[in-house]
C-alpha positions in Angstrom: 0.0 0.0 0.0 2.8 2.4 0.8 4.4 2.0 -2.6 1.2 2.8 -4.4 0.7 5.9 -2.3 3.8 7.4 -3.8 1.9 8.0 -7.0 -0.1 10.7 -5.2 3.0 12.6 -4.0 5.1 15.0 -6.0 8.3 14.4 -4.0 7.5 11.4 -1.9 10.1 8.9 -0.7 9.6 5.5 0.9 12.0 4.1 3.4 11.7 0.7 5.0 12.9 -0.1 8.5 13.5 -3.8 8.9 13.4 -4.0 12.7 10.7 -1.3 13.4 7.1 -2.0 14.0 4.1 0.4 13.9 5.9 2.8 16.2 8.8 3.5 13.8 9.0 7.2 15.0 9.8 5.9 18.5 11.8 2.8 17.7 14.0 4.5 15.1 13.8 8.1 16.2 17.3 9.1 15.3 17.0 7.8 11.7 13.5 9.1 11.2 14.6 12.6 12.4 17.6 12.6 10.1 15.5 11.6 7.1 13.0 14.3 7.9 15.7 17.0 8.2 17.2 16.0 4.9 13.8 15.8 3.2 12.5 19.2 4.4 15.9 20.8 3.7 15.6 20.1 0.0 14.6 22.7 -2.5 11.8 22.0 -5.0 14.1 22.8 -7.9 16.3 19.8 -6.9 13.4 17.6 -7.8 13.3 16.0 -4.4 16.8 14.5 -4.9 
């Protein structure tokens, strides 16, 4: 379902966490925060890369 949801996003990105459960934001807080900082720090001109 997550993969199909990317079709609705202009700059979506999907990351899997092998050892995390439903509470990924708690179980992998450091990694989730780093990914969010990188994502929100991008400019639209960069095409989400």
